[in-house]
PAKOL-237260 format. One record per residue (C-alpha): residue in one letter; x, y, z. Coordinates in steps of 0.1 Angstrom, whole numbers, plus 2048, in hexadecimal, padded with zeros to 3 digits. Last residue first. Layout:
N
> residu	xx	yy	zz
> A	X	Y	Z
...
! end
This chain:
461
> residu	xx	yy	zz
> Y	C25	C75	B65
> H	C46	C67	B6E
> Y	C5B	C77	B8A
> D	C81	C77	B88
> G	C82	C99	B77
> A	C78	CAA	B97
> D	C97	C9C	BA8
> F	C97	C82	BC4
> Q	CB4	C85	BDC
> V	CB8	CAB	BDA
> Y	CDA	CB6	BE7
> T	CE2	CBC	BC2
> G	CD1	CDE	BC6
> N	CEC	CF2	BB2
> R	D08	CE8	BCA
> Y	D07	CC8	BDE
> T	D2B	CBD	BD8
> F	D36	CE1	BDB
> K	D27	CE2	BFE
> R	D3A	CC2	C06
> K	D5B	CD0	BFA
> K	D55	CF1	C0D
> Y	D50	CDE	C2E
> S	D6F	CC9	C29
> V	D83	CE9	C20
> L	D77	CF9	C40
> L	D81	CDC	C55
> K	DA3	CDA	C45
> S	DA8	CFF	C4A
> A	D9F	CFD	C6E
> A	DB8	CE1	C74
> I	DD3	CF3	C61
> G	DD1	D13	C75
> A	DB6	D2D	C7E
> G	DB5	D43	C5F
> Y	D90	D42	C58
> T	D78	D48	C3A
> R	D53	D4A	C42
> N	D36	D32	C45
> L	D42	D1C	C61
> L	D2E	D2B	C7D
> V	D3A	D4A	C8F
> N	D44	D57	CB1
> E	D54	D7A	CB3
> G	D65	D7D	CD5
> S	D84	D8A	CC4
> G	D9C	D73	CD5
> G	D9D	D57	CBC
> Q	D7B	D4B	CB0
> M	D8B	D33	C98
> D	DA0	D23	CB4
> T	D80	D1C	CC7
> V	D71	D0D	CA7
> I	D8F	CF6	CA4
> D	D8D	CEB	CC8
> F	D68	CE3	CC3
> A	D71	CCD	CA5
> R	D8C	CBB	CB8
> D	D75	CB4	CD5
> W	D5A	CA8	CBC
> D	D72	C90	CAC
> G	D7B	C81	CCD
> P	D58	C77	CD3
> E	D53	C65	CB2
> Y	D4A	C76	C91
> D	D3E	C61	C74
> A	D22	C78	C67
> V	D34	C98	C72
> I	D3E	CA4	C50
> D	D20	C97	C3E
> A	D08	CA9	C57
> F	D1B	CCA	C52
> A	D17	CC8	C2C
> V	CF3	CBD	C2E
> N	CEA	CDA	C45
> R	CFD	CF5	C33
> L	CED	CEC	C12
> I	CCB	CEA	C21
> E	CCF	D0D	C2E
> D	CDD	D1A	C0D
> G	CBF	D0B	BFB
> I	CA5	D1A	C10
> A	C95	D35	BFA
> R	CA4	D2E	BD9
> K	CA0	D09	BDD
> W	C7B	D0E	BE7
> L	C77	D23	BC7
> D	C85	D0B	BAE
> N	C70	CED	BBB
> Y	C51	D02	BBD
> H	C51	D12	B9A
> E	C38	CF9	B8B
> L	C20	D02	BA7
> S	C16	D22	B96
> D	BF0	D20	B96
> T	BEE	D3E	BAD
> A	BE0	D2C	BCB
> A	BF9	D0F	BC7
> L	C16	D27	BC5
> R	C0D	D3A	BE5
> G	C07	D1A	BF9
> A	C28	D09	BED
> I	C3D	D28	BF5
> K	C2E	D2D	C17
> G	C32	D08	C20
> T	C56	D08	C15
> R	C5D	D26	C2B
> V	C4B	D18	C4A
> A	C5B	CF6	C47
> V	C7D	D07	C42
> H	C79	D1A	C63
> Y	C6C	CFD	C77
> G	C8A	CE8	C6E
> G	C93	CCF	C89
> E	CB1	CCA	C9F
> H	CCF	CD8	C8D
> F	CDC	CB7	C80
> A	CBB	CA5	C82
> S	CB0	CBB	C64
> T	C90	CC6	C55
> T	C8F	CC8	C2F
> G	C85	CA4	C29
> M	C67	CA9	C13
> A	C4E	C9F	C2E
> G	C62	CB4	C47
> G	C57	CD4	C36
> A	C45	CD5	C15
> V	C3A	CBE	BF9
> A	C29	CCD	BDB
> I	C10	CBB	BC4
> N	C00	CC7	BA4
> A	C0B	CA8	B91
> G	C25	CBB	B7E
> V	C31	CC8	B9F
> P	C3D	CA6	BA9
> S	C52	CB4	BC6
> D	C78	CB4	BCB
> I	C87	CA0	BE7
> P	C9B	CAB	C06
> R	CB9	C9B	C17
> T	CB6	C85	C35
> S	CB2	C89	C5A
> S	C8D	C90	C5D
> I	C84	C94	C82
> P	C6B	C7C	C93
> Y	C5A	C82	CB4
> T	C5A	C77	CD9
> E	C4B	C8C	CF4
> T	C4D	C90	D1A
> G	C3D	CA5	D35
> T	C1F	C8F	D3B
> S	C17	C88	D16
> K	C1B	C9F	CF9
> G	C2E	CBB	D0A
> R	C27	CCC	D2C
> D	C10	CC5	D49
> E	C28	CAB	D57
> V	C46	CC0	D60
> I	C61	CA6	D64
> P	C74	CAB	D84
> M	C97	CBB	D86
> D	C9F	CBC	DAC
> S	C8B	C9C	DB4
> E	C93	C86	D96
> I	CB6	C93	D92
> D	CC2	C93	DB5
> Y	CDB	CAF	DB3
> E	D00	CB6	DBC
> D	D14	C9A	DAC
> G	CF7	C92	D94
> F	CF9	CB3	D81
> E	D0A	CAD	D5F
> H	D0D	C87	D5E
> E	CED	C81	D71
> L	CDB	C99	D59
> L	CE9	C86	D3B
> R	CE2	C64	D4A
> T	CBE	C6D	D51
> I	CBA	C7B	D2D
> Y	CC9	C5B	D1E
> E	CB2	C46	D33
> S	C93	C59	D26
> G	C9E	C55	D02
> S	CA4	C30	D06
> P	CC7	C23	D0C
> L	CDA	C0E	CF2
> R	CDA	BE9	CFA
> E	CEC	BD2	D12
> D	CFA	BEF	D26
> S	D11	BE4	D42
> S	D2F	BF8	D35
> D	D19	C18	D36
> L	D11	C30	D1A
> L	D0A	C55	D1F
> A	D2F	C5F	D20
> Y	D37	C4F	CFF
> S	D5A	C41	CFA
> A	D52	C1F	D0A
> P	D3A	C17	CEE
> N	D56	C16	CD3
> D	D49	C09	CB2
> V	D24	C0D	CB8
> D	D0E	BF8	CA1
> D	D0D	BDC	CBB
> L	CFA	BF4	CD2
> E	CDE	BF6	CB9
> M	CD1	C13	CA3
> G	CAD	C0F	C99
> I	CA4	C34	C94
> P	CC1	C4C	C96
> M	CC4	C63	CB5
> T	CB7	C85	CC1
> L	CB7	C91	CE4
> G	CA3	CA5	CFE
> V	CA3	CBA	D1D
> R	C89	CD5	D19
> A	C8D	CEF	D34
> V	C76	CFD	D4F
> T	C84	D18	D66
> G	C69	D31	D5D
> D	C62	D2E	D38
> N	C77	D17	D22
> P	C9D	D12	D20
> F	CA9	CF8	D07
> V	CC0	CDC	D13
> W	CCF	CC4	CF9
> P	CD9	CA0	CF2
> Y	CEB	C94	CD3
> A	CE9	C7B	CB6
> T	CF4	C8A	C95
> E	CFF	C67	C89
> G	CFD	C4F	CA6
> P	D0E	C4A	CC7
> M	D08	C5F	CE7
> Y	D1E	C79	CF8
> G	D31	C84	CD9
> W	D1E	CA5	CD7
> W	D0C	CB5	CF5
> F	CF6	CD3	CEC
> K	CED	CF1	D01
> L	CD7	D0F	CF8
> W	CDE	D2E	D0C
> D	CCC	D4D	D1A
> P	CB4	D3E	D34
> D	CCE	D2C	D48
> F	CBE	D16	D63
> L	CD8	D07	D7B
> E	CD3	D20	D97
> E	CAE	D1F	D94
> P	CAC	CFA	D98
> F	C9E	CEB	D78
> E	C7B	CE0	D71
> R	C7D	CC6	D55
> Y	C68	CC3	D35
> E	C74	CA3	D25
> Q	C7F	C9C	D01
> Y	C82	C80	CE8
> A	C8D	C81	CC4
> I	C8D	C66	CAA
> H	CA2	C6A	C8A
> N	C93	C67	C68
> A	C9C	C5A	C45
> T	CA1	C36	C4E
> P	C82	C2E	C63
> P	C6E	C4A	C51
> S	C73	C3E	C2D
> L	C7D	C5E	C1B
> A	C97	C56	C01
> D	C8F	C32	BF7
> A	C6C	C39	C03
> I	C67	C4F	BE5
> S	C67	C2F	BD1
> R	C7B	C22	BB3
> G	C79	C01	BA0
> P	C60	C0E	B87
> P	C60	C34	B84
> T	C51	C4A	BA0
> F	C31	C5D	B99
> Q	C16	C4B	BAE
> D	C32	C46	BC7
> L	C2D	C6A	BD1
> A	C0B	C64	BE2
> E	C18	C43	BF2
> L	C35	C55	C03
> T	C23	C76	C0B
> I	C05	C68	C1E
> R	C14	C5C	C3F
> R	C33	C70	C3A
> Q	C41	C6B	C5E
> P	C58	C88	C58
> G	C3B	CA1	C55
> D	C1A	C9E	C44
> A	C1E	CBE	C2F
> L	C12	CB2	C0D
> I	C04	CCF	BFA
> V	BE9	CC4	BE1
> Y	BDB	CD8	BC4
> Q	BBB	CD5	BB0
> A	BA9	CC4	BCD
> E	B8D	CAA	BD0
> I	B80	C9F	BF1
> Q	B75	C7D	BFE
> D	B64	C73	C1E
> G	B6E	C52	C30
> N	B73	C62	C52
> S	B99	C60	C4F
> L	B97	C73	C2F
> T	B9B	C67	C0B
> L	BAC	C82	BF6
> T	BA4	C83	BD0
> H	BBD	C97	BBC
> T	BBD	CAB	B9C
> P	BD6	CAC	B7F
> G	BD6	CCA	B68
> K	BCA	CEE	B6B
> P	BB1	CEA	B4E
> S	BA1	CCE	B62
> S	B99	CB0	B4C
> S	BAE	C9A	B63
> R	BC6	C83	B52
> L	BDF	C83	B6F
> D	BC4	C79	B88
> T	BD6	C78	BA9
> E	BCC	C61	BC6
> L	BD1	C6A	BEB
> D	BCA	C54	C08
> S	BC4	C54	C2E
> V	BC1	C7A	C34
> G	BBB	C85	C58
> T	B9F	C98	C68
> G	BA3	CA3	C8C
> V	BAD	CC6	C82
> R	B9A	CD2	C63
> L	BA8	CF5	C5B
> D	B94	D07	C40
> A	BAA	D24	C34
> G	B9C	D47	C33
> A	BBB	D5C	C3A
> D	BAF	D60	C5E
> T	BAF	D3A	C61
> A	BD2	D37	C54
> R	BDF	D53	C6B
> E	BCE	D43	C89
> Y	BDD	D21	C80
> L	C00	D31	C7E
> W	BFA	D3F	CA1
> D	BF0	D1C	CAD
> D	C11	D0E	C9F
> M	C24	D28	CB2
> R	C11	D21	CD2
> A	C17	CFC	CCF
> R	C3C	D02	CC9
> H	C42	D18	CE6
> F	C62	D2A	CDC
> T	C87	D2C	CE3
> Y	C99	D4A	CD6
> G	CB5	D56	CBF
> F	CD8	D64	CC0
> K	CC9	D87	CC5
> P	CC0	DA5	CAF
> Y	CA8	D93	C96
> S	CAE	DA1	C74
> A	CC8	D88	C6A
> D	CE9	D86	C57
> M	CFA	D66	C61
> G	D18	D61	C78
> T	D02	D4C	C8F
> T	D0C	D61	CAC
> T	D14	D5A	CD0
> L	D25	D39	CCB
> E	D35	D26	CE8
> V	D4D	D09	CE5
> A	D54	CEA	CF9
> S	D6F	CD0	CFF
> N	D74	CAF	D11
> P	D56	C9A	D09
> G	D48	CB5	CF2
> V	D31	CD1	CFC
> F	D21	CEA	CE3
> E	D15	D09	CF4
> T	CFB	D20	CE4
> G	CF6	D46	CE4
> E	CE5	D64	CF3
> L	CC2	D57	CF1
> E	CA0	D66	CF5
> Q	C8A	D4F	D0A
> L	C66	D44	D06
> V	C59	D55	CE6
> V	C36	D4A	CDD
> D	C26	D60	CF7
> D	C34	D7F	CE7
> P	C22	D78	CC6
> I	C38	D77	CA6
> E	C32	D98	C93
> A	C52	DA8	CA0
> Y	C67	D8C	C91
> D	C5D	D97	C6E
> F	C56	D76	C5D
> D	C65	D68	C3D
> M	C6C	D46	C4D
> I	C90	D49	C41
> D	C91	D6B	C52
> I	C87	D5B	C73
> W	CA2	D40	C6D
> Y	CBB	D5C	C6D
> D	CB9	D61	C92
> L	CB8	D3D	C9D
> M	C97	D2E	CA9
> G	C95	D12	CC3
> A	C77	CFC	CC5
> A	C83	CDA	CD3
> D	C66	CCC	CBE
> T	C45	CBC	CC3
> S	C26	CCE	CB7
> D	C14	CB1	CA7
> P	BF9	CC7	C99
> G	BDA	CCE	CAF
> L	BC0	CBD	CC3
> G	BAE	CCC	CE1
> E	BBB	CE4	CFB
> R	BE1	CE6	CF8
> D	BFD	CE2	D12
> E	BF8	CBD	D1A
> R	BF6	CB4	CF5
> P	BDD	CA2	CE0
> V	BE3	C99	CBC
> G	BD2	CA5	C9C
> Q	BC9	C94	C7B
> E	BD1	CB4	C69
> F	BBF	CBC	C48
> L	BC2	CDE	C39
> V	BA8	CED	C21
> T	BAD	D09	C08
> E	B97	D1C	BF0
> A	BB2	D31	BE0
> G	BB2	D57	BE3
> H	BD7	D5E	BE8
> A	BD2	D61	C0E
> A	BC2	D3E	C0D
> A	BE1	D2F	BFC
> R	BF9	D42	C13
> E	BE7	D37	C33
> A	BE3	D13	C28
> A	C08	D10	C1F
> T	C11	D21	C41
> A	BFD	D07	C54
> G	C0A	CEA	C40
> A	C2E	CF3	C43
> P	C2B	CFB	C68
> G	C18	CDB	C71
> G	BF5	CD5	C64
> G	BF8	CB8	C4C
> V	BE9	CB2	C2A
> V	BE0	CD3	C19
> A	BC5	CD4	BFF
> V	BC4	CF1	BE6
> E	BA8	CF9	BCD
> V	B8C	CE8	BDE
> R	B71	CCE	BD5
> E	B58	CBC	BEA
> M	B4A	C9C	BD9
! end
């Protein structure tokens, strides 16, 4: 049987950076990625589906110098973002966070970014096996290895491989992670209780659309809140290259029209609806709502069919839950979306996937994996804390609530032109104070890493 020091399951940003760091620190490392086809990539690769926007401080969370990211990865440098409510809107031109990147952020070509991470991993000496998935993982807790438990991975071709350390980075679908971790859960509990994809994920859908030049804004992201029902459900437009933009949305899985308290209040629902619209129907309705008076959507904003996963469209899951700790005592680390660190609230989490992957890979290669749960919290804990606090606040928002929130943020900005996120102290009236107090209370609730759903101490070895 083939043996390696570090095996990485999954080849997204968490897996690729884990493989790169492990190999760079001298470990014999292999990465398994089942691979999917895309219109904009030759051959198989990771499931590179994401709206792919990067805020300024996210680059620092990834622990990259922005100057080292290849030019062809960056599509548009951004000046800000606009949040649109049913009757109110607000613009932000800074995240309010200290960052080395000089602009608000940028949109990027996700497949090219992933391929760049693969090049780095290969150059470091990692063995990347794209097109080979993992079908099963078994851990030997009583291994005779002086470094503790070992693992046997059964591959999709029937071969087996033994690894001293395993990094699970199989994304929010968690095809291997759930059963692999359930080897160590106590009776009556399951990792699926926290991370089952149908309940722990949102589904996202996007289309690549060619915009009329006069409508294409290369400098701004745009989000619509309160236009469609569902916790953290919203559409967006992200500028790409040329005049192509990604028009997409995220929404809960399995939501029904009967679950909506007031369907008539949502701009993208119709009184004749017998069920909630599909992703493609939502996108058509959004474009009709915004531009239909002057443009024929299908002819003036056509889908660009040589983009994305399939003829200019793609559907993909986003984790929408809180993270878990890893069973490091079993020589296993979970990274990225598989552990629940990505977020439907802010549309993905490429940056936290990269950082957790880097930490896991380095620690596995240096026989220090027992520190992983502490170190990932230190590196990305504040980001997770912000996300879960904001998500809690808006969980039950209806359209009118978004209007009120945007009005409050507008008042917070005042006349100074300085736009900020809710991470500072404001003096903008009672409504603003209530919102800030609510945010701080939720952050306090999740202090000291208590946002973790399944603690390291909950595993049984």
